[in-house]
C-alpha positions as CSV (number, residue, x, y, z in Angstrom):
1,X,0.0,0.0,0.0
2,X,2.9,2.3,0.8
3,X,4.2,1.6,-2.7
4,X,0.9,2.6,-4.3
5,X,0.7,5.7,-2.1
6,X,4.2,6.7,-3.1
7,X,3.9,9.7,-5.6
8,X,6.8,8.5,-7.6
9,X,5.3,5.1,-8.3
10,X,2.1,6.7,-9.3
11,X,3.9,8.9,-11.8
12,X,5.7,5.9,-13.3
13,X,2.4,4.0,-13.6
14,X,0.7,6.9,-15.2
15,X,3.6,7.4,-17.6
16,X,3.4,3.7,-18.5
17,X,-0.3,3.9,-19.1
18,X,0.0,7.0,-21.3
19,X,2.9,5.4,-23.3
20,X,0.9,2.2,-23.8
21,X,-2.1,4.2,-25.0
22,X,0.0,6.2,-27.4
23,X,1.5,3.0,-28.7
24,X,-1.9,1.5,-29.3
25,X,-3.3,4.5,-31.0
26,X,-0.1,4.7,-33.2
27,X,-0.5,1.1,-34.2
28,X,-4.1,1.6,-35.1
29,X,-3.3,4.7,-37.1
30,X,-0.4,2.9,-38.9
31,X,-2.7,0.0,-39.9
32,X,-5.4,2.3,-41.1
33,X,-3.0,4.3,-43.1
34,X,-1.5,1.1,-44.6
35,X,-5.0,-0.1,-45.5
36,X,-5.9,3.2,-47.1
37,X,-2.6,3.2,-49.2
38,X,-3.3,-0.5,-50.2
39,X,-6.8,0.3,-51.4
40,X,-5.6,3.3,-53.3
41,X,-2.9,1.2,-55.0
42,X,-5.4,-1.4,-56.0
43,X,-7.7,1.2,-57.4
44,X,-4.8,2.7,-59.4
45,X,-3.8,-0.7,-60.7
46,X,-7.4,-1.5,-61.8
47,X,-8.0,1.9,-63.6
48,X,-6.3,2.0,-67.1
49,X,-3.5,4.5,-67.5
50,X,-4.5,7.6,-69.3
51,X,-1.7,7.1,-71.8
52,X,-2.7,3.5,-72.7
53,X,-6.2,4.2,-74.1
54,X,-5.2,7.1,-76.4
55,X,-2.4,5.0,-77.9
56,X,-4.8,2.1,-78.7
57,X,-7.2,4.5,-80.3
58,X,-4.4,6.2,-82.3
59,X,-3.2,2.8,-83.6
60,X,-6.7,1.9,-84.7
61,X,-7.0,5.3,-86.6
62,X,-3.7,4.8,-88.2
63,X,-4.6,1.4,-89.4
64,X,-7.9,2.8,-90.8
65,X,-6.1,5.6,-92.5
66,X,-3.6,3.2,-94.1
67,X,-6.4,1.1,-95.4
68,X,-8.2,4.1,-96.9
69,X,-4.9,5.3,-98.4
70,X,-4.4,1.8,-100.0
71,X,-8.0,1.8,-101.4
72,X,-7.5,5.4,-102.7
73,X,-4.3,4.5,-104.4
74,X,-5.9,1.4,-105.9
75,X,-8.8,3.4,-107.2
76,X,-6.4,6.0,-108.7
77,X,-4.4,3.3,-110.4
78,X,-7.6,1.8,-111.9
79,X,-8.7,5.2,-113.0
80,X,-5.4,5.9,-114.7
81,X,-5.6,2.6,-116.4
82,X,-9.0,3.4,-117.7
83,X,-7.9,6.8,-118.9
84,X,-4.9,5.3,-120.6
85,X,-7.1,2.7,-122.2
86,X,-9.6,5.3,-123.4
87,X,-6.7,7.5,-124.7
88,X,-5.3,4.5,-126.6
89,X,-8.7,3.7,-128.1
90,X,-9.2,7.3,-129.1
91,X,-5.8,7.5,-130.7
92,X,-6.3,4.2,-132.5
93,X,-9.7,5.3,-133.9
94,X,-8.3,8.7,-135.0
95,X,-5.3,7.1,-136.7
96,X,-7.7,4.9,-138.7
97,X,-9.9,7.7,-139.9
98,X,-9.5,8.6,-143.6
99,X,-10.3,12.3,-142.7
100,X,-7.6,14.5,-141.1
101,X,-8.4,15.5,-137.5
102,X,-6.5,18.2,-135.6
103,X,-7.0,19.8,-132.2
104,X,-5.8,23.3,-131.5
105,X,-5.3,24.2,-127.8
106,X,-6.4,27.5,-126.5
107,X,-2.9,28.8,-127.1
108,X,-3.4,28.2,-130.9
109,X,-0.9,25.3,-131.1
110,X,-1.7,21.9,-132.4
111,X,-2.0,19.4,-129.4
112,X,-3.0,16.3,-131.4
113,X,-3.2,15.4,-135.1
114,X,-3.9,12.0,-136.7
115,X,-2.0,10.3,-139.6
116,X,-4.5,11.4,-142.3
117,X,-4.0,15.1,-141.3
118,X,-0.2,14.8,-141.6
119,X,-0.5,13.2,-144.9
120,X,-3.1,15.6,-146.3
121,X,-1.2,18.7,-145.2
122,X,2.3,17.2,-146.1
123,X,3.9,17.4,-142.7
124,X,5.8,14.7,-140.8
125,X,4.6,16.1,-137.5
126,X,2.1,18.8,-136.6
127,X,2.4,18.9,-132.8
128,X,3.2,22.2,-131.4
129,X,2.7,24.1,-134.7
130,X,0.5,27.1,-135.1
131,X,-2.2,27.7,-137.6
132,X,-0.1,30.2,-139.6
133,X,2.9,27.8,-139.7
134,X,0.7,25.1,-141.1
135,X,-1.7,26.9,-143.5
136,X,0.3,30.0,-144.2
137,X,-1.7,31.9,-146.9
138,X,-4.3,29.2,-147.7
139,X,-7.4,31.0,-148.9
140,X,-11.0,30.1,-148.5
141,X,-13.6,30.2,-151.1
142,X,-15.4,33.7,-151.0
143,X,-18.4,33.6,-148.8
144,X,-20.3,36.3,-147.0
145,X,-19.6,36.6,-143.3
146,X,-16.7,34.1,-143.4
147,X,-13.0,34.7,-143.0
148,X,-10.8,34.8,-146.1
149,X,-8.0,32.5,-144.9
150,X,-7.8,29.3,-142.9
151,X,-5.7,30.9,-140.2
152,X,-8.4,33.5,-139.6
153,X,-11.0,30.8,-139.5
154,X,-9.1,28.9,-136.8
155,X,-8.6,32.0,-134.8
156,X,-12.3,32.7,-134.9
157,X,-13.1,29.2,-133.8
158,X,-10.6,29.5,-130.9
159,X,-12.6,32.6,-129.8
160,X,-15.7,30.5,-129.7
161,X,-17.3,31.4,-133.0
162,X,-19.2,28.6,-134.8
163,X,-18.5,28.8,-138.5
164,X,-20.4,27.2,-141.4
165,X,-19.4,23.7,-142.2
166,X,-17.7,22.7,-145.4
167,X,-15.2,25.5,-145.9
168,X,-13.4,25.1,-149.3
169,X,-9.8,26.1,-149.1
170,X,-6.9,26.2,-151.7
171,X,-3.9,24.9,-150.0
172,X,-0.2,24.4,-151.0
173,X,1.8,21.7,-149.3
174,X,5.5,22.3,-148.2
175,X,6.5,20.3,-151.3
176,X,4.4,22.7,-153.5
177,X,1.5,20.5,-154.3
178,X,-1.8,22.3,-154.8
179,X,-4.8,20.8,-152.9
180,X,-8.4,21.7,-152.4
181,X,-9.5,21.0,-148.9
182,X,-12.9,20.7,-147.3
183,X,-12.5,22.0,-143.7
184,X,-14.9,22.1,-140.8
185,X,-13.9,24.2,-137.7
186,X,-15.6,23.5,-134.4
187,X,-14.9,25.3,-131.1
188,X,-14.6,22.9,-128.1
189,X,-16.1,24.1,-124.8
190,X,-15.6,23.1,-121.2
191,X,-18.6,22.2,-119.0
192,X,-18.2,25.7,-117.4
193,X,-18.5,27.3,-120.9
194,X,-14.8,28.2,-121.4
195,X,-13.3,27.5,-124.7
196,X,-10.8,24.7,-124.5
197,X,-9.7,25.0,-128.1
198,X,-10.9,24.1,-131.6
199,X,-11.2,20.9,-133.6
200,X,-10.5,20.8,-137.3
201,X,-11.8,18.2,-139.7
202,X,-10.0,18.1,-143.1
203,X,-10.9,16.2,-146.2
204,X,-8.8,16.2,-149.4
205,X,-11.2,17.0,-152.2
206,X,-8.6,17.6,-154.9
207,X,-9.2,14.4,-156.8
208,X,-13.0,14.8,-156.6
209,X,-12.8,18.3,-157.9
210,X,-10.6,17.2,-160.8
211,X,-13.0,14.4,-161.7
212,X,-15.9,17.0,-161.6
213,X,-13.9,19.2,-163.9
214,X,-13.2,16.3,-166.2
215,X,-16.9,15.4,-166.2
216,X,-17.8,19.0,-167.0
217,X,-15.2,19.1,-169.7
218,X,-16.4,15.8,-171.0
219,X,-19.9,17.1,-171.1
220,X,-18.7,20.1,-173.1
221,X,-16.8,17.7,-175.5
222,X,-20.0,15.6,-175.7
223,X,-22.0,18.6,-176.7
224,X,-19.5,19.6,-179.3
225,X,-19.2,15.9,-180.5
226,X,-23.0,15.8,-180.9
227,X,-23.0,18.9,-182.9
228,X,-20.2,17.6,-185.1
229,X,-22.1,14.3,-185.6
230,X,-25.2,16.1,-186.6
231,X,-23.2,18.2,-189.1
232,X,-21.5,15.2,-190.5
233,X,-24.6,13.2,-190.8
234,X,-26.4,16.1,-192.5
235,X,-23.5,16.6,-194.9
236,X,-23.4,12.8,-195.8
237,X,-27.2,12.8,-196.2
238,X,-27.0,15.8,-198.6
239,X,-24.3,14.0,-200.6
240,X,-26.3,10.8,-200.7
241,X,-29.4,12.7,-202.0
242,X,-27.3,14.3,-204.7
243,X,-25.8,11.0,-205.6
244,X,-29.3,9.4,-205.9
245,X,-30.6,12.0,-208.3
246,X,-27.3,12.6,-210.2
247,X,-26.8,11.4,-213.8
248,X,-23.3,12.8,-214.4
249,X,-20.6,10.1,-213.8
250,X,-18.0,12.6,-212.9
251,X,-20.3,14.3,-210.4
252,X,-21.2,10.9,-209.0
253,X,-17.6,10.0,-208.5
254,X,-17.0,13.3,-206.8
255,X,-19.9,12.9,-204.5
256,X,-18.8,9.3,-203.5
257,X,-15.3,10.6,-202.7
258,X,-16.8,13.4,-200.6
259,X,-19.0,10.9,-198.7
260,X,-15.9,8.7,-198.1
261,X,-13.9,11.8,-196.8
262,X,-16.7,12.9,-194.5
263,X,-17.1,9.4,-193.1
264,X,-13.4,9.2,-192.4
265,X,-13.5,12.5,-190.6
266,X,-16.4,11.4,-188.6
267,X,-14.7,8.1,-187.7
268,X,-11.7,10.1,-186.5
269,X,-13.8,12.4,-184.3
270,X,-15.6,9.4,-182.8
271,X,-12.3,7.5,-182.2
272,X,-10.7,10.5,-180.4
273,X,-13.8,11.0,-178.3
274,X,-13.9,7.3,-177.2
275,X,-10.1,7.4,-176.4
276,X,-10.5,10.4,-174.1
277,X,-13.5,8.8,-172.4
278,X,-11.5,5.7,-171.7
279,X,-8.6,7.6,-170.4
280,X,-10.9,9.6,-168.1
281,X,-12.6,6.4,-166.8
282,X,-9.2,4.8,-166.0
283,X,-8.0,7.9,-164.2
284,X,-11.3,7.9,-162.1
285,X,-10.8,4.3,-161.2
286,X,-7.2,4.9,-160.2
């Protein structure tokens, strides 16, 4: 009892009690803090990192863009192949046409010309040439409201003017050959209405015009031949009538000689006419 009543002992007991209580409280606090940190760590592990989700989405977008790029490249290649095939077909068709076809760009230079155009105009190549360099002073048949030269007609078409079809032009090739051309100029417009250039269709009418001239000349010769035949037949008929009624032997002999001479001249005219007709027919067939 004396020990318990001793103030020093009481102080020691109280100090021990307070120390034990503080230790208990400290242990409880440490455990609670440890539990809180453990739960916070588990929540952080369960929640996806903010960097992981955007990276996954980015990769998906990149893959989609690559696929779209591949599809676009494939479509472009197919379109280029179709355009090339269409261009080859157009070039093949133009090369087989008997008519000359040229296209003048908006700057007035030839962008495309087929084989027939080069042959008709007498050039090995027409690409990049201007209308003045090709046609020079080629003149058109006089017509009201139309240009006087082919160069002027092409310039008018490049400005969007629609000219009459079938322009007849007198043209000289670089080798000096004279040709008569049938030309049609047509402006080419873009969907927006702007002038892209002018298309030129050319046909060589030289041989046809020559045949027409020969036919006209042949018609004139035929008319002259018919008149000569009528004259010869009338002359021979007159001699025959005189011969039928004549009694003088000398006169009869003279009339007979005249008839023979007129018949020979008639035969010569007919032979010359037939020879010219055969030559004209052979030239037309060639």
